[in-house]
C-alpha positions as CSV (number, residue, x, y, z in Angstrom):
1,M,0.1,-0.1,0.1
2,K,2.8,2.4,0.9
3,H,4.4,2.0,-2.8
4,A,1.0,2.7,-4.3
5,K,0.8,6.0,-2.1
6,N,4.3,6.9,-3.1
7,V,3.5,6.4,-6.9
8,M,0.4,8.4,-6.7
9,N,2.2,11.3,-5.0
10,F,4.9,11.2,-7.8
11,V,2.2,11.1,-10.5
12,K,0.3,14.1,-8.8
13,R,3.6,16.1,-8.5
14,K,4.5,15.5,-12.3
15,G,1.2,17.1,-13.1
16,N,2.2,20.1,-11.3
17,G,3.9,23.5,-12.8
18,V,6.1,23.8,-10.0
19,Y,7.8,20.2,-10.6
20,W,8.0,21.3,-14.4
21,S,9.6,24.6,-13.6
22,E,12.2,22.9,-11.3
23,Q,12.8,20.5,-14.3
24,M,13.3,23.5,-16.7
25,E,15.8,25.0,-14.2
26,L,17.7,21.8,-13.9
27,Q,17.8,21.2,-17.5
28,I,19.3,24.9,-18.1
29,Q,21.9,24.0,-15.3
30,S,22.9,20.8,-16.7
31,H,23.7,22.4,-20.2
32,L,22.3,19.5,-21.8
33,S,19.9,19.6,-24.8
34,R,16.2,19.3,-23.8
35,V,16.2,15.8,-25.3
36,A,19.2,14.6,-23.6
37,Y,18.1,16.0,-20.3
38,C,14.7,14.3,-20.5
39,E,16.4,11.1,-21.4
40,S,18.9,11.4,-18.4
41,A,16.2,12.6,-15.8
42,G,13.8,9.7,-17.0
43,I,10.9,12.1,-17.9
44,S,8.9,12.5,-21.1
45,Y,10.2,15.0,-23.6
46,Q,6.8,15.7,-24.9
47,Q,5.6,16.5,-21.5
48,F,8.6,18.8,-21.0
49,I,7.8,20.8,-23.9
50,Y,4.1,21.0,-23.1
51,W,5.0,22.4,-19.7
52,E,7.5,24.8,-21.1
53,K,5.1,26.1,-23.4
54,K,2.3,26.4,-20.9
55,L,4.6,28.0,-18.3
56,K,5.9,30.6,-20.7
57,K,2.3,31.7,-21.7
58,K,1.6,32.1,-18.1
59,I,4.8,34.2,-17.3
60,G,5.0,36.2,-20.4
61,S,8.3,37.9,-21.6
62,P,10.5,39.2,-18.7
63,L,12.2,41.5,-21.2
64,I,11.4,45.1,-21.5
65,P,12.8,47.9,-23.6
66,V,15.2,50.2,-21.9
67,R,16.4,53.5,-23.3
68,L,19.9,54.7,-22.3
69,E,21.1,58.0,-22.0
70,N,24.6,59.3,-22.6
71,K,26.2,59.9,-19.2
72,H,28.3,62.9,-20.5
73,D,25.6,65.3,-22.0
74,N,22.3,63.7,-21.1
75,E,21.3,63.4,-24.7
76,P,19.9,60.1,-25.9
77,F,21.9,57.7,-27.8
78,E,21.4,57.6,-31.5
79,L,19.1,54.8,-31.9
80,S,20.1,54.1,-35.4
81,K,23.8,53.1,-34.3
82,V,23.2,49.3,-33.2
83,L,26.6,48.0,-32.3
84,C,25.2,44.5,-31.7
85,R,22.0,42.7,-32.1
86,L,21.6,39.3,-30.1
87,T,18.8,37.0,-31.1
88,L,17.7,34.5,-28.4
89,K,16.5,31.0,-28.8
90,N,12.9,32.1,-28.0
91,G,13.0,34.7,-30.9
92,Q,13.3,37.8,-29.0
93,S,16.3,40.3,-29.7
94,I,18.5,42.6,-27.8
95,Q,20.0,45.4,-29.4
96,I,22.9,47.0,-27.9
97,Y,23.9,50.7,-28.5
98,D,26.5,51.5,-25.9
99,E,30.1,50.1,-26.0
100,E,30.4,49.8,-22.3
101,A,27.4,47.6,-22.0
102,L,28.5,45.5,-25.0
103,L,31.8,44.9,-23.2
104,L,30.1,44.0,-20.1
105,I,28.0,41.3,-21.9
106,L,31.1,40.0,-23.8
107,K,32.9,39.6,-20.4
108,K,30.1,37.7,-18.9
109,V,29.6,35.3,-22.0
110,V,33.2,34.9,-22.9
C-alpha cells in the first residue's frame, strides 16, 4: 500500500507546474539539450515541451525595452547606431547601442 501511495504522490507532482519549472531550471543548469536532459532524468520529452510552452504563456516575456542616456551630456543615444543585436532562442532580440554595455555582456559570455 505504501508503494502505491508513493506512486500516486509522484504522479500528482508531475502534473504540477512547480515540478516542471524545477525540471526546466535543472535542464538549463545541466547544459544538456532538452532531449538529452529528459532522457537522463527519465521524464517525457513531450511533457517537458508541453509544460515549457504552458508556463511561458503564463509568465509572458520578462524582457522590457530600456532607453539608455549618454552620461556625459544627457542626450539620448542615436538609436540608429546598433553595435550588436543578439537573437535569443525564443525569437526575442536584444539590441546593444552602448560600447560599455556590450563589453560587459561579452565579459560575462566569454
